[in-house]
ZADO-1210 file (C-alpha; in nm, 4 decimals, padded with zeros to 6 digits):
<atoms>
<atom x="00.0489" y="00.0118" z="-00.0095" code="MET" pos="1"/>
<atom x="00.1770" y="00.3754" z="-00.0728" code="ASP" pos="2"/>
<atom x="00.0390" y="00.7469" z="00.0429" code="ASP" pos="3"/>
<atom x="-00.2706" y="00.7119" z="-00.2347" code="LEU" pos="4"/>
<atom x="-00.4292" y="00.3308" z="-00.0890" code="ASP" pos="5"/>
<atom x="-00.4141" y="00.4727" z="00.2703" code="LEU" pos="6"/>
<atom x="-00.6457" y="00.8533" z="00.1522" code="ARG" pos="7"/>
<atom x="-00.8165" y="00.6496" z="-00.0663" code="LEU" pos="8"/>
<atom x="-00.8959" y="00.4296" z="00.2547" code="LEU" pos="9"/>
<atom x="-00.9092" y="00.6961" z="00.5204" code="ASP" pos="10"/>
<atom x="-01.1375" y="00.9599" z="00.3289" code="GLU" pos="11"/>
<atom x="-01.4005" y="00.7733" z="00.2196" code="PHE" pos="12"/>
<atom x="-01.4850" y="00.4666" z="00.4663" code="GLN" pos="13"/>
<atom x="-01.8110" y="00.7065" z="00.5084" code="ARG" pos="14"/>
<atom x="-01.9520" y="00.9671" z="00.2407" code="ASP" pos="15"/>
<atom x="-01.9395" y="00.7494" z="-00.0744" code="LEU" pos="16"/>
<atom x="-02.0285" y="01.0594" z="-00.3332" code="PRO" pos="17"/>
<atom x="-02.3796" y="00.9456" z="-00.4257" code="LEU" pos="18"/>
<atom x="-02.3642" y="01.0018" z="-00.7897" code="VAL" pos="19"/>
<atom x="-02.3380" y="00.8586" z="-01.1079" code="SER" pos="20"/>
<atom x="-01.9934" y="00.8266" z="-01.1020" code="ARG" pos="21"/>
<atom x="-01.8375" y="00.7774" z="-00.7786" code="PRO" pos="22"/>
<atom x="-01.5135" y="00.6569" z="-00.8405" code="PHE" pos="23"/>
<atom x="-01.4717" y="00.9345" z="-01.0931" code="ALA" pos="24"/>
<atom x="-01.6072" y="01.1749" z="-00.8203" code="ALA" pos="25"/>
<atom x="-01.3479" y="01.0311" z="-00.5817" code="MET" pos="26"/>
<atom x="-01.0495" y="01.0641" z="-00.8264" code="ALA" pos="27"/>
<atom x="-01.1052" y="01.4005" z="-00.8595" code="ASP" pos="28"/>
<atom x="-01.0389" y="01.4481" z="-00.4891" code="ARG" pos="29"/>
<atom x="-00.7139" y="01.2034" z="-00.4654" code="LEU" pos="30"/>
<atom x="-00.6077" y="01.4351" z="-00.7848" code="GLY" pos="31"/>
<atom x="-00.5405" y="01.0710" z="-00.9803" code="ILE" pos="32"/>
<atom x="-00.8120" y="00.8903" z="-01.2796" code="THR" pos="33"/>
<atom x="-01.1148" y="00.7309" z="-01.2204" code="GLU" pos="34"/>
<atom x="-00.9821" y="00.3760" z="-01.3650" code="PRO" pos="35"/>
<atom x="-00.6579" y="00.4219" z="-01.1155" code="ASP" pos="36"/>
<atom x="-00.9102" y="00.4339" z="-00.7715" code="VAL" pos="37"/>
<atom x="-01.1097" y="00.1025" z="-00.9472" code="ILE" pos="38"/>
<atom x="-00.7801" y="-00.0843" z="-01.0335" code="ALA" pos="39"/>
<atom x="-00.6617" y="00.0111" z="-00.6116" code="ARG" pos="40"/>
<atom x="-00.9989" y="-00.0961" z="-00.4791" code="LEU" pos="41"/>
<atom x="-01.0158" y="-00.4047" z="-00.6866" code="ARG" pos="42"/>
<atom x="-00.6741" y="-00.4517" z="-00.5846" code="ARG" pos="43"/>
<atom x="-00.7627" y="-00.4310" z="-00.2349" code="LEU" pos="44"/>
<atom x="-01.0186" y="-00.6307" z="-00.2394" code="GLN" pos="45"/>
<atom x="-00.8116" y="-00.9023" z="-00.3500" code="HIS" pos="46"/>
<atom x="-00.5467" y="-00.8662" z="-00.0953" code="THR" pos="47"/>
<atom x="-00.7868" y="-00.8703" z="00.1554" code="GLY" pos="48"/>
<atom x="-00.7477" y="-00.5490" z="00.2959" code="ARG" pos="49"/>
<atom x="-01.1053" y="-00.3932" z="00.2034" code="ILE" pos="50"/>
<atom x="-01.4008" y="-00.6365" z="00.2146" code="ALA" pos="51"/>
<atom x="-01.6412" y="-00.3867" z="-00.0223" code="ARG" pos="52"/>
<atom x="-01.7787" y="-00.0385" z="-00.1606" code="VAL" pos="53"/>
<atom x="-02.1169" y="-00.0147" z="-00.0261" code="GLY" pos="54"/>
<atom x="-02.3050" y="-00.0046" z="00.3154" code="ALA" pos="55"/>
<atom x="-02.2898" y="-00.1377" z="00.6911" code="THR" pos="56"/>
<atom x="-02.6844" y="-00.1166" z="00.7632" code="CYS" pos="57"/>
<atom x="-02.8477" y="-00.0485" z="01.1229" code="ARG" pos="58"/>
<atom x="-02.8814" y="-00.3750" z="01.2804" code="PRO" pos="59"/>
<atom x="-03.2525" y="-00.4565" z="01.4152" code="ASN" pos="60"/>
<atom x="-03.3984" y="-00.2242" z="01.1585" code="THR" pos="61"/>
<atom x="-03.4656" y="-00.4148" z="00.7769" code="ALA" pos="62"/>
<atom x="-03.3526" y="-00.7037" z="00.9411" code="GLY" pos="63"/>
<atom x="-03.3190" y="-00.8555" z="01.2846" code="ALA" pos="64"/>
<atom x="-02.9795" y="-00.9148" z="01.4315" code="SER" pos="65"/>
<atom x="-02.8015" y="-01.0417" z="01.7850" code="THR" pos="66"/>
<atom x="-02.4800" y="-01.0512" z="01.9300" code="LEU" pos="67"/>
<atom x="-02.4075" y="-01.4421" z="02.0247" code="ALA" pos="68"/>
<atom x="-02.1709" y="-01.6743" z="02.2233" code="ALA" pos="69"/>
<atom x="-02.0315" y="-02.0369" z="02.2638" code="LEU" pos="70"/>
<atom x="-01.8242" y="-02.2094" z="02.5202" code="GLN" pos="71"/>
<atom x="-01.6350" y="-02.3949" z="02.3317" code="VAL" pos="72"/>
<atom x="-01.3920" y="-02.6494" z="02.4885" code="PRO" pos="73"/>
<atom x="-01.0258" y="-02.5403" z="02.3186" code="PRO" pos="74"/>
<atom x="-00.9714" y="-02.9532" z="02.1427" code="HIS" pos="75"/>
<atom x="-01.3434" y="-02.8293" z="01.9762" code="ARG" pos="76"/>
<atom x="-01.3090" y="-02.4704" z="01.8418" code="ILE" pos="77"/>
<atom x="-01.1985" y="-02.5840" z="01.4910" code="GLU" pos="78"/>
<atom x="-01.4979" y="-02.7905" z="01.4734" code="GLU" pos="79"/>
<atom x="-01.7711" y="-02.5462" z="01.6271" code="VAL" pos="80"/>
<atom x="-01.6603" y="-02.2352" z="01.4402" code="ALA" pos="81"/>
<atom x="-01.6752" y="-02.4167" z="01.1155" code="ALA" pos="82"/>
<atom x="-02.0698" y="-02.4772" z="01.2313" code="VAL" pos="83"/>
<atom x="-02.0936" y="-02.1280" z="01.3035" code="VAL" pos="84"/>
<atom x="-01.9322" y="-01.9960" z="00.9823" code="SER" pos="85"/>
<atom x="-02.1593" y="-02.2568" z="00.7558" code="ALA" pos="86"/>
<atom x="-02.4624" y="-02.0788" z="00.8823" code="GLU" pos="87"/>
<atom x="-02.5373" y="-01.8272" z="00.5940" code="PRO" pos="88"/>
<atom x="-02.6996" y="-01.5798" z="00.8633" code="GLY" pos="89"/>
<atom x="-02.3492" y="-01.5184" z="01.0523" code="VAL" pos="90"/>
<atom x="-02.1332" y="-01.2084" z="00.9240" code="ASN" pos="91"/>
<atom x="-01.9052" y="-01.2040" z="01.1834" code="HIS" pos="92"/>
<atom x="-01.7335" y="-01.4678" z="01.3746" code="SER" pos="93"/>
<atom x="-01.4412" y="-01.4117" z="01.6218" code="TYR" pos="94"/>
<atom x="-01.2105" y="-01.6411" z="01.9023" code="LEU" pos="95"/>
<atom x="-01.1934" y="-01.4265" z="02.2265" code="ARG" pos="96"/>
<atom x="-01.0269" y="-01.4427" z="02.5150" code="GLU" pos="97"/>
<atom x="-01.2558" y="-01.5089" z="02.8073" code="GLY" pos="98"/>
<atom x="-01.4761" y="-01.8533" z="02.9131" code="ASP" pos="99"/>
<atom x="-01.7403" y="-01.7288" z="02.6485" code="TRP" pos="100"/>
<atom x="-01.4600" y="-01.7325" z="02.3681" code="ASN" pos="101"/>
<atom x="-01.6684" y="-01.8139" z="02.0191" code="LEU" pos="102"/>
<atom x="-01.8678" y="-01.4454" z="01.9615" code="TRP" pos="103"/>
<atom x="-02.0262" y="-01.4026" z="01.6181" code="PHE" pos="104"/>
<atom x="-02.2866" y="-01.1432" z="01.4728" code="VAL" pos="105"/>
<atom x="-02.6168" y="-01.3669" z="01.3400" code="ALA" pos="106"/>
<atom x="-02.8639" y="-01.1259" z="01.0914" code="THR" pos="107"/>
<atom x="-03.2116" y="-01.2759" z="00.9205" code="ALA" pos="108"/>
<atom x="-03.4639" y="-01.1181" z="00.7390" code="PRO" pos="109"/>
<atom x="-03.6955" y="-01.1660" z="01.1063" code="ASP" pos="110"/>
<atom x="-03.6571" y="-01.2805" z="01.3600" code="ALA" pos="111"/>
<atom x="-03.8191" y="-01.6043" z="01.3537" code="GLU" pos="112"/>
<atom x="-03.5319" y="-01.6935" z="01.0812" code="ARG" pos="113"/>
<atom x="-03.2813" y="-01.5411" z="01.3564" code="LEU" pos="114"/>
<atom x="-03.3918" y="-01.7966" z="01.6326" code="ASN" pos="115"/>
<atom x="-03.4189" y="-02.0727" z="01.4466" code="ALA" pos="116"/>
<atom x="-03.0244" y="-01.9714" z="01.2702" code="SER" pos="117"/>
<atom x="-02.9067" y="-02.0106" z="01.6291" code="LEU" pos="118"/>
<atom x="-03.1213" y="-02.3053" z="01.7110" code="GLY" pos="119"/>
<atom x="-02.9370" y="-02.5029" z="01.3852" code="ARG" pos="120"/>
<atom x="-02.6089" y="-02.3955" z="01.6060" code="ILE" pos="121"/>
<atom x="-02.7274" y="-02.5250" z="01.9335" code="GLU" pos="122"/>
<atom x="-02.8590" y="-02.8274" z="01.8007" code="ASP" pos="123"/>
<atom x="-02.5185" y="-02.9154" z="01.5448" code="THR" pos="124"/>
<atom x="-02.2552" y="-02.7737" z="01.8480" code="SER" pos="125"/>
<atom x="-02.4287" y="-02.9545" z="02.0833" code="GLY" pos="126"/>
<atom x="-02.3622" y="-02.6255" z="02.3118" code="LEU" pos="127"/>
<atom x="-02.5869" y="-02.3492" z="02.4582" code="PRO" pos="128"/>
<atom x="-02.5752" y="-02.0142" z="02.2117" code="VAL" pos="129"/>
<atom x="-02.5887" y="-01.6896" z="02.4841" code="LEU" pos="130"/>
<atom x="-02.7808" y="-01.4493" z="02.2333" code="SER" pos="131"/>
<atom x="-02.7493" y="-01.0728" z="02.3550" code="LEU" pos="132"/>
<atom x="-02.9650" y="-00.8639" z="02.1262" code="PRO" pos="133"/>
<atom x="-02.9333" y="-00.4875" z="02.0849" code="LEU" pos="134"/>
<atom x="-03.0714" y="-00.2659" z="02.3467" code="VAL" pos="135"/>
<atom x="-02.9143" y="00.0881" z="02.2731" code="ARG" pos="136"/>
<atom x="-02.6773" y="00.2258" z="02.0719" code="ALA" pos="137"/>
<atom x="-02.4080" y="00.5016" z="02.1566" code="PHE" pos="138"/>
<atom x="-02.1934" y="00.4465" z="01.8329" code="ASN" pos="139"/>
<atom x="-02.2340" y="00.1663" z="01.5902" code="ILE" pos="140"/>
<atom x="-02.0192" y="00.3272" z="01.2986" code="ASP" pos="141"/>
<atom x="-01.6926" y="00.1517" z="01.2575" code="LEU" pos="142"/>
<atom x="-01.5279" y="00.3820" z="01.0251" code="GLY" pos="143"/>
<atom x="-01.2256" y="00.5304" z="01.2476" code="PHE" pos="144"/>
<atom x="-00.9465" y="00.7001" z="01.0817" code="PRO" pos="145"/>
<atom x="-00.6259" y="00.4502" z="00.9909" code="LEU" pos="146"/>
<atom x="-00.4282" y="00.7893" z="00.9978" code="GLN" pos="147"/>
<atom x="-00.3213" y="01.0375" z="01.2706" code="GLY" pos="148"/>
<atom x="-00.4085" y="01.0381" z="01.6520" code="PRO" pos="149"/>
<atom x="-00.6731" y="00.8857" z="01.7817" code="ARG" pos="150"/>
<atom x="-01.0423" y="01.0737" z="01.7866" code="GLN" pos="151"/>
<atom x="-01.3651" y="01.0824" z="01.9486" code="SER" pos="152"/>
<atom x="-01.6148" y="00.8786" z="01.7531" code="MET" pos="153"/>
<atom x="-01.9583" y="01.0562" z="01.9196" code="GLY" pos="154"/>
<atom x="-02.2515" y="00.9629" z="02.0053" code="LEU" pos="155"/>
<atom x="-02.5101" y="00.8031" z="01.6882" code="ASP" pos="156"/>
<atom x="-02.8085" y="01.0049" z="01.6009" code="ARG" pos="157"/>
<atom x="-03.1149" y="00.7715" z="01.6459" code="PRO" pos="158"/>
<atom x="-03.2287" y="00.6077" z="01.3710" code="ALA" pos="159"/>
<atom x="-03.5363" y="00.7197" z="01.1528" code="ASP" pos="160"/>
<atom x="-03.7477" y="00.3674" z="01.0976" code="LEU" pos="161"/>
<atom x="-04.0222" y="00.5664" z="00.9402" code="ALA" pos="162"/>
<atom x="-03.8320" y="00.6358" z="00.6525" code="ALA" pos="163"/>
<atom x="-03.8517" y="00.2578" z="00.5385" code="MET" pos="164"/>
<atom x="-04.0078" y="00.2400" z="00.1975" code="GLU" pos="165"/>
<atom x="-04.0970" y="-00.0802" z="00.0432" code="PRO" pos="166"/>
<atom x="-03.8082" y="-00.2363" z="-00.1356" code="GLY" pos="167"/>
<atom x="-03.5554" y="-00.0674" z="00.0547" code="ASP" pos="168"/>
<atom x="-03.5122" y="-00.4302" z="00.2239" code="ALA" pos="169"/>
<atom x="-03.3652" y="-00.5299" z="-00.0981" code="ALA" pos="170"/>
<atom x="-03.0799" y="-00.2274" z="-00.1506" code="LEU" pos="171"/>
<atom x="-02.9894" y="-00.2313" z="00.1479" code="MET" pos="172"/>
<atom x="-02.9036" y="-00.6139" z="00.1174" code="GLN" pos="173"/>
<atom x="-02.7430" y="-00.5364" z="-00.1929" code="ALA" pos="174"/>
<atom x="-02.5253" y="-00.2480" z="-00.0476" code="LEU" pos="175"/>
<atom x="-02.4168" y="-00.4649" z="00.2460" code="SER" pos="176"/>
<atom x="-02.2725" y="-00.7376" z="-00.0383" code="LEU" pos="177"/>
<atom x="-02.1081" y="-00.4627" z="-00.2215" code="GLY" pos="178"/>
<atom x="-02.1316" y="-00.2477" z="-00.5449" code="LEU" pos="179"/>
<atom x="-01.9460" y="-00.3725" z="-00.8184" code="ALA" pos="180"/>
<atom x="-01.6304" y="-00.1828" z="-00.9417" code="LEU" pos="181"/>
<atom x="-01.7845" y="-00.0077" z="-01.2415" code="ASP" pos="182"/>
<atom x="-01.8018" y="00.3213" z="-01.4160" code="THR" pos="183"/>
<atom x="-02.1675" y="00.3392" z="-01.2864" code="HIS" pos="184"/>
<atom x="-02.1468" y="00.0774" z="-01.0226" code="PRO" pos="185"/>
<atom x="-02.5641" y="00.2853" z="-00.8731" code="PHE" pos="186"/>
<atom x="-02.6731" y="00.1711" z="-01.2749" code="ALA" pos="187"/>
<atom x="-02.5192" y="-00.1572" z="-01.2236" code="VAL" pos="188"/>
<atom x="-02.7612" y="-00.1993" z="-00.8802" code="LEU" pos="189"/>
<atom x="-03.0469" y="-00.0337" z="-01.0160" code="ALA" pos="190"/>
<atom x="-03.0619" y="-00.3167" z="-01.2895" code="ARG" pos="191"/>
<atom x="-03.0312" y="-00.5784" z="-01.0878" code="SER" pos="192"/>
<atom x="-03.3239" y="-00.4613" z="-00.8751" code="LEU" pos="193"/>
<atom x="-03.4986" y="-00.3271" z="-01.1822" code="ASN" pos="194"/>
<atom x="-03.4738" y="-00.0159" z="-01.0716" code="ARG" pos="195"/>
<atom x="-03.3705" y="00.3325" z="-01.1960" code="THR" pos="196"/>
<atom x="-02.9897" y="00.4574" z="-01.0647" code="GLU" pos="197"/>
<atom x="-03.2116" y="00.8037" z="-00.9807" code="ALA" pos="198"/>
<atom x="-03.4123" y="00.6110" z="-00.7844" code="GLU" pos="199"/>
<atom x="-03.1461" y="00.4272" z="-00.6059" code="VAL" pos="200"/>
<atom x="-02.9172" y="00.6924" z="-00.5414" code="LEU" pos="201"/>
<atom x="-03.2574" y="00.8787" z="-00.3746" code="SER" pos="202"/>
<atom x="-03.2918" y="00.6058" z="-00.1788" code="ARG" pos="203"/>
<atom x="-02.9686" y="00.5332" z="-00.0485" code="ILE" pos="204"/>
<atom x="-02.9009" y="00.9444" z="00.0886" code="ALA" pos="205"/>
<atom x="-03.2655" y="00.9093" z="00.2101" code="ALA" pos="206"/>
<atom x="-03.1805" y="00.5886" z="00.3692" code="LEU" pos="207"/>
<atom x="-02.8444" y="00.7290" z="00.5208" code="ALA" pos="208"/>
<atom x="-02.9792" y="01.0276" z="00.6358" code="ASN" pos="209"/>
<atom x="-03.2070" y="00.7934" z="00.8182" code="ALA" pos="210"/>
<atom x="-02.9343" y="00.6462" z="01.0093" code="ARG" pos="211"/>
<atom x="-03.1321" y="00.2808" z="00.8781" code="LEU" pos="212"/>
<atom x="-02.7793" y="00.2975" z="00.6726" code="LEU" pos="213"/>
<atom x="-02.4617" y="00.3799" z="00.9450" code="THR" pos="214"/>
<atom x="-02.2194" y="00.4030" z="00.6775" code="ARG" pos="215"/>
<atom x="-02.1590" y="00.4465" z="00.2996" code="VAL" pos="216"/>
<atom x="-01.8667" y="00.3817" z="00.1568" code="GLY" pos="217"/>
<atom x="-01.5398" y="00.2040" z="00.1589" code="VAL" pos="218"/>
<atom x="-01.5556" y="-00.1036" z="00.4451" code="ILE" pos="219"/>
<atom x="-01.1964" y="-00.2092" z="00.5466" code="VAL" pos="220"/>
<atom x="-01.1043" y="-00.5504" z="00.7338" code="LYS" pos="221"/>
<atom x="-00.8756" y="-00.3686" z="01.0011" code="HIS" pos="222"/>
<atom x="-00.6767" y="-00.6917" z="01.0999" code="ARG" pos="223"/>
<atom x="-00.5798" y="-00.6795" z="00.7242" code="ALA" pos="224"/>
<atom x="-00.4591" y="-00.3416" z="00.7518" code="LEU" pos="225"/>
<atom x="-00.2689" y="-00.3683" z="01.0996" code="GLY" pos="226"/>
<atom x="-00.5113" y="-00.2716" z="01.3692" code="TRP" pos="227"/>
<atom x="-00.4963" y="-00.6458" z="01.5171" code="ARG" pos="228"/>
<atom x="-00.5833" y="-00.5454" z="01.8404" code="GLU" pos="229"/>
<atom x="-00.8886" y="-00.5839" z="01.8854" code="ASN" pos="230"/>
<atom x="-01.0398" y="-00.5808" z="02.2222" code="ALA" pos="231"/>
<atom x="-01.4193" y="-00.6226" z="02.2848" code="MET" pos="232"/>
<atom x="-01.5357" y="-00.4750" z="02.7021" code="VAL" pos="233"/>
<atom x="-01.7775" y="-00.5423" z="02.8926" code="VAL" pos="234"/>
<atom x="-01.8995" y="-00.3691" z="03.2259" code="TRP" pos="235"/>
<atom x="-02.1176" y="-00.4014" z="03.4767" code="GLN" pos="236"/>
<atom x="-02.3524" y="-00.1324" z="03.5877" code="LEU" pos="237"/>
<atom x="-02.7059" y="-00.0558" z="03.6853" code="PRO" pos="238"/>
<atom x="-02.9570" y="00.0074" z="03.4319" code="ASP" pos="239"/>
<atom x="-02.9761" y="00.3328" z="03.5366" code="ALA" pos="240"/>
<atom x="-02.6558" y="00.3956" z="03.5088" code="ALA" pos="241"/>
<atom x="-02.5480" y="00.3074" z="03.1645" code="ILE" pos="242"/>
<atom x="-02.6957" y="00.6119" z="02.9650" code="PRO" pos="243"/>
<atom x="-02.4094" y="00.8668" z="03.1141" code="ALA" pos="244"/>
<atom x="-02.1767" y="00.5568" z="03.0974" code="ALA" pos="245"/>
<atom x="-02.2582" y="00.4682" z="02.7701" code="GLY" pos="246"/>
<atom x="-02.2419" y="00.8846" z="02.6433" code="ALA" pos="247"/>
<atom x="-01.8960" y="00.9600" z="02.7933" code="ALA" pos="248"/>
<atom x="-01.7395" y="00.6305" z="02.7054" code="LEU" pos="249"/>
<atom x="-01.8619" y="00.6477" z="02.3085" code="ALA" pos="250"/>
<atom x="-01.6713" y="01.0144" z="02.3098" code="ALA" pos="251"/>
<atom x="-01.3322" y="00.8527" z="02.4377" code="VAL" pos="252"/>
<atom x="-01.0772" y="00.8803" z="02.1538" code="PRO" pos="253"/>
<atom x="-01.0002" y="00.5305" z="02.0802" code="GLY" pos="254"/>
<atom x="-01.3344" y="00.3789" z="02.1345" code="VAL" pos="255"/>
<atom x="-01.4671" y="00.2617" z="01.7917" code="THR" pos="256"/>
<atom x="-01.7647" y="00.1211" z="01.8945" code="LEU" pos="257"/>
<atom x="-02.0610" y="00.0853" z="02.2289" code="CYS" pos="258"/>
<atom x="-02.3597" y="00.0025" z="02.2937" code="TYR" pos="259"/>
<atom x="-02.6041" y="-00.1525" z="02.5669" code="GLN" pos="260"/>
<atom x="-02.7381" y="-00.5566" z="02.5056" code="ARG" pos="261"/>
<atom x="-02.9481" y="-00.7066" z="02.6785" code="ARG" pos="262"/>
<atom x="-02.8738" y="-00.8628" z="03.0217" code="ARG" pos="263"/>
<atom x="-02.9036" y="-01.2975" z="03.0667" code="VAL" pos="264"/>
<atom x="-02.9944" y="-01.2853" z="03.4388" code="PRO" pos="265"/>
<atom x="-02.7185" y="-01.5548" z="03.6558" code="GLY" pos="266"/>
<atom x="-02.5518" y="-01.6209" z="03.3050" code="VAL" pos="267"/>
<atom x="-02.4573" y="-01.2349" z="03.1497" code="TRP" pos="268"/>
<atom x="-02.4889" y="-00.9680" z="03.3587" code="ASP" pos="269"/>
<atom x="-02.2504" y="-00.7039" z="03.1642" code="TRP" pos="270"/>
<atom x="-02.4508" y="-00.4798" z="02.9705" code="PRO" pos="271"/>
<atom x="-02.2706" y="-00.2393" z="02.8877" code="LEU" pos="272"/>
<atom x="-02.0474" y="-00.2972" z="02.5579" code="PHE" pos="273"/>
<atom x="-01.6829" y="-00.0779" z="02.3758" code="CYS" pos="274"/>
<atom x="-01.4447" y="-00.2207" z="02.1169" code="MET" pos="275"/>
<atom x="-01.1265" y="-00.0873" z="02.1059" code="ILE" pos="276"/>
<atom x="-00.9439" y="-00.1556" z="01.7734" code="HIS" pos="277"/>
<atom x="-00.5627" y="-00.0572" z="01.8397" code="ALA" pos="278"/>
<atom x="-00.2481" y="-00.1380" z="01.6446" code="ARG" pos="279"/>
<atom x="-00.0673" y="-00.2916" z="01.9586" code="SER" pos="280"/>
<atom x="-00.2035" y="-00.4216" z="02.2813" code="ARG" pos="281"/>
<atom x="-00.0198" y="-00.1601" z="02.5070" code="PRO" pos="282"/>
<atom x="-00.2393" y="00.1021" z="02.2613" code="GLU" pos="283"/>
<atom x="-00.5572" y="-00.0458" z="02.3514" code="ALA" pos="284"/>
<atom x="-00.4732" y="-00.0467" z="02.6738" code="MET" pos="285"/>
<atom x="-00.3865" y="00.2890" z="02.6612" code="ALA" pos="286"/>
<atom x="-00.7283" y="00.3774" z="02.5415" code="VAL" pos="287"/>
<atom x="-00.9079" y="00.1238" z="02.8360" code="LEU" pos="288"/>
<atom x="-00.7007" y="00.3220" z="03.0403" code="ASP" pos="289"/>
<atom x="-00.8794" y="00.6227" z="02.9655" code="GLN" pos="290"/>
<atom x="-01.2250" y="00.4578" z="02.9156" code="ALA" pos="291"/>
<atom x="-01.1359" y="00.3092" z="03.3503" code="ARG" pos="292"/>
<atom x="-01.0818" y="00.7308" z="03.4797" code="ALA" pos="293"/>
<atom x="-01.4120" y="00.8415" z="03.3274" code="LEU" pos="294"/>
<atom x="-01.6073" y="00.9594" z="03.7005" code="PRO" pos="295"/>
<atom x="-01.9307" y="00.7380" z="03.5166" code="GLU" pos="296"/>
<atom x="-01.6919" y="00.3962" z="03.5066" code="LEU" pos="297"/>
<atom x="-01.4640" y="00.4514" z="03.7937" code="VAL" pos="298"/>
<atom x="-01.4945" y="00.1662" z="03.9968" code="GLY" pos="299"/>
<atom x="-01.7004" y="-00.0395" z="03.7546" code="ALA" pos="300"/>
<atom x="-01.6349" y="-00.3971" z="03.7232" code="PRO" pos="301"/>
<atom x="-01.5441" y="-00.4703" z="03.3679" code="HIS" pos="302"/>
<atom x="-01.4265" y="-00.7686" z="03.2088" code="ARG" pos="303"/>
<atom x="-01.1422" y="-00.7427" z="02.8874" code="ILE" pos="304"/>
<atom x="-01.1994" y="-01.0006" z="02.5564" code="LEU" pos="305"/>
<atom x="-00.9165" y="-00.9313" z="02.3040" code="PHE" pos="306"/>
<atom x="-00.9906" y="-01.1372" z="01.9723" code="SER" pos="307"/>
<atom x="-00.7448" y="-01.4213" z="01.9205" code="THR" pos="308"/>
<atom x="-00.8589" y="-01.5103" z="01.5870" code="ARG" pos="309"/>
<atom x="-01.1671" y="-01.4083" z="01.3084" code="CYS" pos="310"/>
<atom x="-01.3569" y="-01.6675" z="01.1124" code="PHE" pos="311"/>
<atom x="-01.5547" y="-01.4615" z="00.9311" code="ARG" pos="312"/>
<atom x="-01.5980" y="-01.1123" z="00.8142" code="GLN" pos="313"/>
<atom x="-01.8617" y="-01.0562" z="00.5267" code="ARG" pos="314"/>
<atom x="-02.1921" y="-00.8273" z="00.5233" code="GLY" pos="315"/>
<atom x="-02.5239" y="-00.8959" z="00.7148" code="ALA" pos="316"/>
<atom x="-02.8529" y="-01.0787" z="00.5552" code="THR" pos="317"/>
<atom x="-03.1025" y="-00.8798" z="00.6042" code="ILE" pos="318"/>
<atom x="-03.3392" y="-00.9394" z="00.2794" code="ALA" pos="319"/>
<atom x="-03.2959" y="-01.2866" z="00.1922" code="GLU" pos="320"/>
<atom x="-03.0749" y="-01.5742" z="00.3064" code="ALA" pos="321"/>
<atom x="-02.6896" y="-01.5585" z="00.1889" code="ALA" pos="322"/>
<atom x="-02.6293" y="-01.8028" z="-00.0699" code="ALA" pos="323"/>
</atoms>
């Protein structure tokens, strides 16, 4: 990768130009040609540094999703990870430190099919699935800068569910899988949905403005770009303290995600989650030290679950089961 590759990734993780030829608009900003932008994106995708050019969709809007975990004996890790990854709706799967060690995000077009997916994983693995649906999002936009000092991501805006229109779920599914790396990617997408390019561009803009699409741009693979230390930190707090703590936590530079998830009495009593992506473990711990010093979190019990292996990373299943 060269400096232009880094600029391409850093400047377009969000706010992809919603014009007929977005890669030409990106090229103008970077001072290169449209074919060069497309060639760079193809190379970065081929080498596993980006997942796609497309969008990330807000959980539990067009479809259903949950964060789930399994307690897998060490000698069964490969076997059970294969079971999880074979489920079409699983879009992220990581091995993490801790007793609940295999974590994954499961998505489906609706709650019934999501529950069926989790049931198949339980039946095939013989292990109980811990399901932790999202309760509240403080920050779910993972498009943090890859260069320069760590920045505060700030609080997310609430989603406007009333903005959904017929046909949007199929559009969100297509964006979750990625745009064609073509001179006219929105026209290609429109043809696949039997819509016009103008309609597609208008609906993408509306969905992004409503925060149903949390990001439209280049979706990077952080581990492949050197951000190999991914810490999921979970906090034990009373429900009344979570709104203030979550807002403060989301503002810490270096905290890349922050949200509240459901408790499971007697099994999981760590409702506040944050993610810290870093290039080294000391860098991640330095961010965590800032979080632990927050008045809202001083003395709060917490666990640090670093990821040790990535099994799967791809877009969500929203409108239909992935092939």
